[in-house]
Residue, then its C-alpha position, 0 to 999 in steps of 0.5 A: m802641576s810641576y814645580p822646579i826642585t827648590a819649590w817643593p813647600r818642605f813642611a805643612l802649616a798646624a792647623g789646631l789640634c782639636l782638627v787633628a784629633a778628629a780628622c785622624s778618628d774619622s778621616s772619612n769626614v775630611q773634606v778639602n777644599t779643592h778649589t783654593e785660589g782656584d788650585n785643584s791641583p793634586a798637590s794643592i789637595g795633598e797639601q790641604l790633607a798634610d795641613r789638616y793632620m799636621i803631617p810633614y809635606p813632603a814627608v821624608i820617610a827614612h826607610r829603615g833609617a838611611s839604609l842606603h849609607a848604613p845597614e837598615e834599621t841600626r844606630p848608624a843608619y837611623l843616627l843619620a837620617r836624624d841628623q840630616g834632617a828626615d821627618y821621619l824614622e821608619a821601623d818595622l816592628q816584630r816581638t822577641r820571644d821573650g816579649t821585646l818589640i824590635a826593629l827587623h825587616d825580615t822574620n828570617l835572621r839569615r839576609t842580615t845577620n850572621i845567625e849562620a855563625v851564632f845558631p847555625d841549628r836555627a839559622d832559619d828560625p824565625v825571628n819570634t823564636f829568639t830572646l832578646a839576649e840571644l838576638k843581641r849575639l849577632d853581628a847585624g852590621s858586617w853584611f852590609n860590608e859585604a853586600f855594598p863594598e864601595r860603602a863598607r865601614d870597618s866601623y858596621a862590622g858587630l852592629k846590634i839589633l835595635t829595640l824599639d825602646e833604643l830607637r825612640q832614645i835617639a829620635e829623642a837625643g839629637d836636636n832634630q827631634p824626628g817623628l817615628y814611622l812604625e809598621t806592624k811586620s808581619p803581625a799575624l805572627f804577634a798576636g796582641i802586637e798592636a796592643e802593646l805598642a799601644a801601651y809602650l807609646r803612652e808610657h813613653d808620652w809619644i801619644g795619649k793625653q800627656a804627648r811630649q812637647a817642644p821644651t822652651g828654647f827649642d830651636g831645632d831644624i825638625d820638630v816632627g817628634y813634638s807635634p801632633g803627627r809625631v807617630i805614624l802606624q803603618t801596615f799591610s794588613k787589613d786586621s791590623l789596621v783595624q786594630l791599631h785603630a781601635e787601640m789608638p783611634d787619634t793616631p795617624k795610620i796608613l795602610l800600605l798597598f801592593l800588587g799580587g799575593d795574600g791580602s793585596i790587590t788583585a793583579d791584571p792577569t792579561i800582563q804575564q812576564r815574557e820569556d826575555e823579561s827582567d822581574a825588575a821590569f815585569q814587576a813595572r809594568r804590572r797593574p791591578a785588574s780594575p780601578e776597582a780592585y785598587n778603589t777596594f783597598l782605598d775605600f778599607a783604608r778610609d772607612q777603617g780610620a786610615i789617614g793615607v796609603g802608601p803605595s808601591a812604586a815603580r823606580d827609573d832604574l828597575d834596581p831588583v832589590y826594590s822593584y814594584a808595580d807602579l800603584a802611585d799613577d796620577s789617577m790612582i793619587e786623584r782617587a786618593h786624595r778625594r777620599g780624604l787620603l794622603v799618599h806616601v809611596y815607597t821606596l824612592d832613593d833618585a832624583v828622577d823618581f823624586r820629581r815623576y812622583l812629587n809631580r804627580g801629586v805624593d804627599g811623602i816618599f819613603t826612602n833610603d837616602p833621605t840626603a838626596l831626598l832633602d836635598f831635591t825638596g830645597a831643603p837646608t843642605p845637609t851635611a855630605v854622609d861621609a862627613r856626618l858618619e865621622q861627625l856620629g863615630y862611623 
């Protein structure tokens, strides 16, 4: 089913708290009505699932914040995503040597900080060998100005790595109340991170019996942070998914999907890179070895308590930074939906890609440019990015 740009439904309707808790605890028991008003299209099935889990549909997931316009996983990136109206602030969680959870993607600090200038003898050391105080000495913003001069801002120089606590406070502080979409990044490096995350979220009333509720008179455009879907947990690791479900059985979880490499879906070995082919084009052509190779991951996700999967997407422009195999074609989405699994695809920034994957029936999109996705889905028009950043003091 194909929709015009302005016709995408923005939010799933409430279906009842007890139903959500049961569904999140055992997604294998989800029964989807595929014949509502005669419509068994992928979009219809996905919307029913989103409704059941009380997850926005289609979900706008700010990948490392609004990271197209500000340094990833820093304060301005998350403030921009929050105030523009993203449903979720997405973050990669790691742990410092002294036990603080932080938002950072790479396990090495070279790409996004000035580690070589501050700690030249430790430039290749993993993040978990640094204390929080040491990490706070680093400049986590200037790299962006150098890499993307067309989007550079003097105010980005000197930005700091954020803790999970600082990210939570950003999510709670605005008129909009987005949810948190949290990944256990390289969890094998951080024994017990799942239990630590559960304890943190309970302590701050993001999960559990006392989970935060909307105050009387709340009138923000985004209230995901007050809903049963306020936290979504994500991981590429099967072991971490099992531990996340043991620690937080009633919290929505997503198994991320990728192709090739340890712990990933087996790739079709007959698809080889051509001599004159770019890495981006090659990645976009790759496919799973068989339907069964893909289905094994869907079945594992369902059986271990996940409510959905997060497959990679092939971008139209073959951007070399985000070039992945297409793990969300029509058949793959249908197979996920038939198992009661939502499909949140990563990582898309352009209308041509939004249209293609939403028309296939994906239920949410990780994006570095939530403003563009909000515009595409017909949400109330966000403020222009430059104007919003100036409002925020950047």
